[in-house]
N, C-alpha and C positions, 0 to 999 in steps of 0.2 A: 504494500500500500504506500502510495506517495505521500510525502508530507506536504502540508499547505505551505504557502510562501511565508506565513507568519511563523510556523514551526521551524522552517528552514532558517529563517533569520534569527530565531532564538537559539537554535543549535549553533549557528555560526558565531553568535555573540558569546555563547558558553565556551566555545573553542578558543576564541580570542582572549577571554578572561583567564582561562586556565593557562594558555600559552604565556600571557603577560606575567603571571605569577611564577611559572616554571622557568622561564628565561631569566627573570631577575634572580631567582633563587639559585639556579644551577648553571647559568650561562647558555648562550645560544648553541654553541657547538656540542655541549654535553647533553642537550635536551633534544631528543628525537621526536619526530612526528608521531611515532607509535606511542611514546610516553605520554604525549599531550592528549592524544585521542583516548588512550586508556584512562587517564585521569579524568577526562570529560565524560567517561562512560560510553564511549563510542568505539566502533571498529576502525582500525587503521585504514581500511579500504574506503571508508566514507570521506576521508580527508579531501580528496580531489573533487568531490561534489561541491565543496565550499571554497577551495583555494586552488590557485594554479600552481603554487610552489610553497616551499617552506619560507622562502624569502618574502613572499607576499604576506604570510602570516607574521613573520618577524616585524615587518613594517607596521602592520595593524596593531600588533601587540605592544610595540613601542609607543605608538600614538595613544593607545588606551591606557598604558601605564603612566604616561606623562599627564594625561587628563586626570587620572586618579590622584596624582601627586599635586596637581594644581588645586583640586578640590580640598585636599588635606591642608595645604598652605593657606588657601582662602578662608577655610574654616578657622584655622589657628589665628589668623589676623583679624577675623571678624569684621567689624565696621571701621576698624582703625585704619584710616588712609594716611597715616603719618608714621613717624619713627617708632611708635609703639607697635604698629602693624609690622614694620620691618623687623623689629626685635622678636616679635612672636613668630614670624616666619623663620628667622635664624634659629630660634629655640626649637622649633618643630623639626627642622631639617637636620641641624647639627646636633643630633641627640643619640643617646644610647639605644633608644627604641628603634630609630631609623637604622642605625648601625647593625643592630641585632635582628632586624626583620627585613632582609633584602627583598623577600617575596612580596612585600607590601610597599616597598620604597620606590625611590626614583630610578627609572631605567638608565639614566645617564650615569649614576653612581654604580649601579649594579652591572651594567653591560657596556660601559663606555669604550673600553679598548676593542671589544668585539664590534660595536657599532661603527667604529672608525674604519673597520675593514669590511663592512657589510656592503650590499649592493646600493646603487644610487638611490633607489626608492626609499630604502630603510634609512640611509644617511639623511635624506631630505626630511623624512618624518622626525628623526632625532633633532635635526637643526631647527625645524619648525617648533618642536617641543621646547628646545632650549630658548628660543625667542619668546615663546609664550610664558615660560617661567620668568624670564627677564622682565617681561611686561608686568607680571604680578608683583615682582619685587620693586620695580621702578616706580609704580604707582604709590608706593609707600616710602619712598626715599626721603621725602621732605625737601627735596631739591626744587628750586624754582624753575630751573631750566631743564627742558626735556633731555638735551644731550648729556648734561651732567648726571641726571637721574639714570639714564640708560647705561652710561659708562660705569657708574657705581654699581648698578645691578648686575652687569656682566662680570665685574670683578667679584662681587659678593657671591653670585651663583657659582662661578668657577672655583672659588675658595671653598664653598660649601660642598660641592661635588668632590673635590680633592680631599677634604677633611674626612668625609664619610668613607670614601674609598680607602684612604690610608688607615683609618681607624679599623676597618675590616681586615686589612692586610696584617697589621701589627698583632703579633700573638701575645704580647705582654699586656695584660689587662690594664695596668697602671699607665703604661705608655699610650695605649689606645684611648683611654679616657682623657689623657693629657692633650692629645691631638684635638679632640673635640672641644675641650675646654679652652685651649689656647686660640684656636681659630674663632670660636664663638666670641671670646673677649675682643679680639682684634676687629671682627666685623661689627660688633656693637659699638666700638669706639669711633668708627668712621662717620 
């Protein structure tokens, strides 16, 4: 029996959500299509009814993961469209919970080096996501000039991604916490 278009769209969305979580947790190369389909409760053979390739899924999962991160940061900032909102975003992103939960975190911190070597469509999705995150931060910079706000936001986001990435790499718990603490202090001082 064929699925309705609504059911097919829901299934596709479930696959993207599972893929976004699995790619962030385990990496793109270490996560196979069969793993994703199994986790989604589907057969491997059904994958190509929804996607042309794994690359297409990676691009969509990256975009979905960044959308989820934007929602988290917007919620953290609340209605604060000033430095308090900026500080709330930094606190939410540069945190032990983000470090320890890559499957729920930012794809740029979780898959950055793999995204840099991905296909053009996936890199474009990651770049659009980076710019969208910059916009979220820039709105709360407190800077009067748009260019200054964007420049500060690019710097802040790059430092935030680097801090979470390095805190995940470092196996000494105290040193890992120190990376998060130090970067957060510097960002909140700008």
